[in-house]
C-alpha positions in Angstrom: -52.1 -28.7 140.0 -54.9 -26.6 141.5 -56.9 -23.8 139.9 -54.9 -21.3 142.2 -51.5 -22.7 140.6 -53.0 -22.0 137.1 -53.6 -18.6 138.1 -50.3 -17.7 139.5 -48.4 -19.3 136.6 -50.7 -17.2 134.3 -49.9 -14.1 136.2 -46.2 -15.0 136.1 -46.6 -15.3 132.4 -48.1 -12.0 132.0 -45.8 -10.4 133.9 -42.9 -11.5 132.1 -44.3 -11.0 129.1 -45.2 -7.3 129.9 -41.5 -7.0 131.2 -40.1 -8.1 128.0 -42.3 -5.6 126.2 -41.7 -2.5 128.6 -38.5 -3.3 130.2 -39.6 -2.8 133.7 -37.6 -4.6 136.2 -40.4 -5.3 138.9 -42.5 -7.2 136.5 -39.4 -9.6 135.9 -39.3 -9.9 139.3 -42.9 -10.6 139.9 -43.0 -13.2 137.2 -40.2 -15.3 138.1 -41.2 -15.1 141.7 -44.8 -16.3 141.2 -43.2 -19.2 138.6 -40.5 -20.4 141.2 -43.4 -20.6 144.2 -45.3 -22.9 142.4 -42.2 -24.9 141.3 -40.9 -24.8 145.0 -44.3 -26.2 145.9 -44.1 -29.0 143.7 -40.7 -30.0 144.7 -41.2 -29.6 148.4 -44.5 -31.6 148.0 -42.5 -34.5 146.3 -40.0 -34.4 149.0 -42.9 -34.8 151.6 -44.2 -37.7 150.1 -40.6 -39.4 149.5 -39.4 -41.5 152.4 -43.0 -42.3 153.8 -43.8 -46.1 154.2 -47.5 -46.7 153.7 -48.8 -50.0 154.5 -52.7 -50.6 153.9 -54.9 -53.1 156.2 -58.6 -52.8 154.6 -61.8 -54.2 156.2 -63.6 -57.1 154.6 -67.5 -56.3 154.6 -69.5 -53.1 155.0 -73.0 -51.8 153.7 -73.8 -50.0 150.7 -73.7 -46.3 151.5 -71.7 -46.9 154.8 -68.0 -46.4 154.5 -65.3 -49.2 154.6 -62.9 -48.5 157.2 -59.3 -48.9 155.9 -56.5 -49.2 158.5 -53.5 -47.0 157.0 -50.4 -47.3 158.7 -47.9 -44.5 157.8 -44.0 -44.4 158.8 -41.7 -41.4 158.5 -38.4 -43.0 157.7 -36.9 -39.5 157.2 -34.9 -37.1 159.5 -37.1 -34.3 159.0 -40.8 -34.2 159.9 -43.6 -34.5 157.0 -46.4 -32.0 157.0 -49.4 -31.2 154.4 -50.5 -34.7 154.4 -53.6 -36.4 153.5 -54.9 -39.8 152.6 -57.4 -40.5 149.7 -59.3 -43.1 148.3 -61.8 -43.5 145.4 -65.5 -45.4 145.8 -65.6 -49.2 145.8 -67.0 -50.5 142.5 -65.9 -47.5 140.3 -63.1 -46.8 138.3 -61.6 -43.9 139.5 -57.7 -42.5 139.4 -56.3 -39.4 140.8 -54.8 -37.4 138.2 -52.4 -34.4 139.0 -54.1 -32.1 136.8 -57.2 -31.3 138.7 -59.2 -28.5 140.0 -60.0 -29.7 143.6 -57.4 -31.5 145.9 -60.0 -33.9 147.0 -62.2 -35.4 144.2 -65.8 -35.2 144.8 -67.2 -38.6 146.0 -63.7 -39.6 147.7 -62.9 -40.7 151.2 -60.3 -38.5 152.8 -58.4 -37.9 155.9 -55.9 -35.0 156.8 -52.7 -35.6 158.6 -51.1 -32.4 160.0 -47.6 -33.6 160.8 -45.7 -36.7 160.9 -42.4 -36.4 163.1 -39.4 -38.2 162.1 -39.4 -42.1 163.0 -43.2 -41.6 163.9 -45.3 -44.6 163.0 -49.0 -43.4 162.9 -52.1 -45.8 162.0 -55.4 -44.1 160.9 -59.0 -45.3 160.0 -59.6 -44.1 156.2 -63.6 -44.1 155.4 -63.5 -45.3 151.8 -67.2 -44.7 150.2 -69.0 -47.8 149.4 -72.0 -46.8 147.2 -72.9 -49.9 145.4 -73.3 -53.6 146.6 -71.3 -56.5 145.3 -67.9 -57.9 145.6 -65.2 -55.0 144.8 -61.4 -54.8 144.7 -60.2 -52.2 147.2 -59.2 -49.2 145.2 -55.7 -47.7 145.2 -54.8 -45.6 148.6 -53.1 -42.4 147.8 -50.7 -40.7 150.1 -51.0 -36.8 149.0 -48.7 -33.7 149.9 -50.0 -30.0 148.7 -47.7 -27.5 150.5 -49.6 -24.2 150.0 -52.8 -25.9 148.2 -50.9 -25.1 144.7 -49.5 -28.5 143.6 -50.5 -32.1 144.7 -47.7 -34.9 144.5 -49.0 -38.2 145.4 -48.1 -42.0 145.5 -50.4 -45.0 145.5 -50.2 -48.1 147.5 -49.5 -51.3 145.7 -52.1 -52.8 144.2 -53.5 -56.1 146.0 -55.9 -58.0 143.8 -56.3 -60.3 146.8 -58.1 -57.8 149.0 -61.9 -58.3 147.8 -64.4 -56.3 150.1 -68.0 -57.4 149.9 -70.6 -54.9 150.1 -74.0 -56.1 151.5 -77.2 -54.4 150.8 -78.2 -51.5 153.1 -80.3 -52.2 156.2 -82.6 -50.3 158.2 -84.5 -50.5 161.6 -87.6 -52.2 161.1 -89.4 -51.3 164.1 -91.6 -53.7 166.7 -93.0 -56.0 163.9 -95.5 -57.2 166.2 -96.1 -60.6 164.1 -92.7 -61.5 164.6 -93.1 -60.8 168.4 -96.0 -63.2 168.4 -94.1 -66.0 166.6 -91.1 -65.6 168.9 -93.1 -66.1 172.2 -94.6 -69.3 170.9 -91.4 -70.5 169.8 -89.8 -69.6 173.3 -93.0 -71.5 175.1 -92.5 -74.4 172.8 -88.6 -74.6 173.8 -89.5 -74.2 177.4 -91.7 -77.4 177.2 -88.6 -79.4 176.3 -86.6 -81.3 178.4 -83.1 -79.2 178.9 -80.8 -82.2 179.4 -81.1 -86.0 179.2 -84.8 -86.0 178.1 -86.1 -88.3 175.2 -86.1 -85.5 173.0 -82.5 -84.5 173.1 -80.6 -86.0 169.9 -77.2 -84.4 170.4 -74.9 -81.7 171.5 -72.8 -79.8 169.4 -70.5 -76.6 169.1 -72.6 -73.3 168.4 -72.2 -72.1 164.8 -73.0 -68.7 163.7 -76.9 -68.3 163.1 -77.9 -70.6 165.6 -80.8 -69.5 167.9 -79.6 -68.4 171.6 -82.7 -70.8 173.0 -80.9 -73.7 171.7 -78.0 -73.2 173.6 -77.2 -76.0 176.0 -76.1 -74.1 179.4 -74.8 -77.2 181.2 -72.7 -78.2 178.5 -71.3 -74.8 177.9 -70.6 -74.2 181.8 -68.5 -77.4 181.8 -66.5 -77.0 178.7 -66.3 -73.3 178.7 -67.4 -73.0 175.0 -71.1 -72.3 173.5 -72.9 -75.5 172.9 -76.4 -76.3 171.2 -78.5 -78.9 171.6 -80.2 -80.6 168.9 -83.7 -82.3 169.6 -85.3 -85.0 167.6 -88.3 -82.5 167.0 -86.2 -79.7 165.8 -85.7 -78.7 162.3 -83.1 -76.3 161.5 -84.1 -73.1 160.1 -87.7 -73.5 160.4 -88.4 -70.7 162.8 -89.1 -68.1 160.1 -89.0 -68.7 156.3 -88.1 -65.4 154.4 -88.9 -65.8 150.6 -87.9 -63.0 148.1 -90.3 -63.4 145.3 -88.7 -63.3 142.0 -91.4 -61.1 140.4 -89.8 -57.9 142.6 -86.9 -58.2 140.0 -88.8 -57.0 137.3 -87.9 -53.5 137.9 -84.4 -52.6 139.2 -85.2 -49.8 141.5 -87.8 -52.3 143.5 -85.2 -54.9 143.3 -82.6 -53.0 145.2 -85.3 -52.0 147.7 -86.6 -55.6 148.1 -83.0 -56.7 148.8 -82.7 -53.8 151.5 -85.6 -54.9 153.2 -84.7 -58.6 153.2 -81.5 -57.9 154.6 -82.9 -55.8 157.2 -85.4 -58.5 158.1 -82.9 -61.2 158.4 -80.7 -58.9 160.4 -83.4 -58.3 162.8 -84.7 -62.0 163.1 -81.2 -63.2 164.2 -80.9 -60.3 166.5 -83.9 -61.7 168.1 -82.4 -65.1 168.4 -84.8 -66.6 165.6 -83.4 -69.0 163.0 -84.2 -67.2 159.7 -84.1 -69.2 156.5 -83.6 -67.4 153.0 -85.4 -68.4 150.0 -86.1 -67.3 146.5 -87.6 -68.6 143.5 -86.5 -70.8 140.7 -84.8 -74.3 140.8 -81.4 -72.5 139.7 -81.4 -70.0 142.7 -83.3 -71.5 145.7 -81.2 -69.5 148.0 -78.0 -69.5 149.7 -76.2 -72.8 150.5 -75.4 -71.8 154.0 -78.1 -70.1 156.0 -75.7 -68.1 158.3 -76.5 -64.4 158.6 -73.1 -63.9 156.9 -73.8 -66.5 153.9 -77.6 -64.8 153.3 -75.9 -61.1 153.2 -73.3 -62.4 150.9 -75.8 -64.1 148.7 -77.9 -61.0 148.5 -74.8 -58.6 147.8 -74.2 -60.9 144.7 -77.5 -61.2 143.7 -78.6 -60.3 140.1 -82.0 -59.5 138.7 -83.3 -62.0 136.3 -87.1 -61.3 136.1 -89.4 -64.2 136.6 -93.0 -64.0 137.2 -93.8 -67.8 137.9 -94.8 -68.2 141.5 -92.0 -70.3 143.4 -92.8 -73.9 144.3 -90.9 -74.0 147.7 -91.2 -76.4 150.6 -92.8 -73.8 153.2 -96.0 -75.3 154.0 -96.7 -75.4 157.8 -93.9 -73.0 158.5 -94.0 -69.3 159.4 -93.4 -67.3 156.0 -92.6 -63.9 155.5 -92.6 -62.7 151.7 -91.0 -59.7 150.1 -93.1 -59.3 147.1 -94.6 -57.0 144.5 -97.9 -59.1 144.5 -99.2 -59.7 148.1 -102.6 -61.5 146.4 -100.6 -64.3 145.0 -99.4 -65.3 148.2 -102.8 -65.3 150.3 -102.9 -68.0 152.4 -99.4 -69.2 151.9 -97.6 -66.5 154.4 -97.8 -65.1 157.7 -96.9 -61.7 156.6 -96.2 -60.1 153.3 -94.1 -56.8 152.6 -95.2 -55.3 149.7 -92.6 -53.4 147.5 -93.5 -51.8 144.5 -91.9 -49.5 141.7 -91.7 -45.7 142.9 -92.0 -46.7 146.4 -89.2 -45.3 149.1 -87.8 -47.4 151.5 -89.8 -45.3 154.3 -93.0 -45.8 152.7 -92.4 -49.8 152.7 -91.3 -49.4 156.4 -94.4 -47.3 157.4 -96.6 -50.3 155.8 -94.9 -53.1 157.6 -97.2 -55.2 159.7 
């Protein structure tokens, strides 16, 4: 029930009270009419929601602060058109429930979409944007179908709970710019790749199907053209995942705000490297948390999404000698001589300040 419905009921009660004391007939009519209008709005809203079948097909992944598109299909099984409909969903990762006694029809921070009319027999599929403010693995919140005729009383029904629909929210990513040091390294790698035999040479070890995360320069085009499926060559001199090593320094976890910024920068750098055809390997500190088990982009982002802060100031001993290394850290001096580039993330910085300092 919205605020205007409460006001109408208050006016109706006042009119009936006054009519009882002064005996004026038109006050009785006013009071009963206003009360009947609110009750009629509630009854019409319940009738509108009843008879509509709702099915939900959620997305599986999104980024923090980016809405998750959820496909909601509505089917009007009644013989009359349904109007004044809306779909609502609370944010991922937060406990939120839609109460019938509230001030606004759409609670703050919720996703909503309006449906002007659903004719008899119509089947309509819409994309409902569900807010995703926090990274991590979350359950899909209930999707509510709501009807509020005249904006007085909101009647709703919720979609069935589906506990088998987890949604992975990755850290937010940002555009990183040119990254001159990454371009230089990429050019060197491409020159080295060009000097290798393309097919049948002594360096080629095998040809296998393409897997997510493989560099485009490794595609074996002759096999791909013959089979119709992307194939990748493996050479004796190739070591998977050694084009670029991205190290998330555990010292960045000492401050929660800086830790979240570190995750955003790491995720952005991973996406940029994969977009440029580089094999990017993600590592972190500590023997219990060296990095994701699989080094595909999806597995790396999933690992970052589930990462918890556990402060450690010991410099990780990682097998990175002789490789191209970029470190996201709050102590770049500790990595002097061990990394090609250091991205400094300090408490109190903003993401704009960090991106402006990228080498």
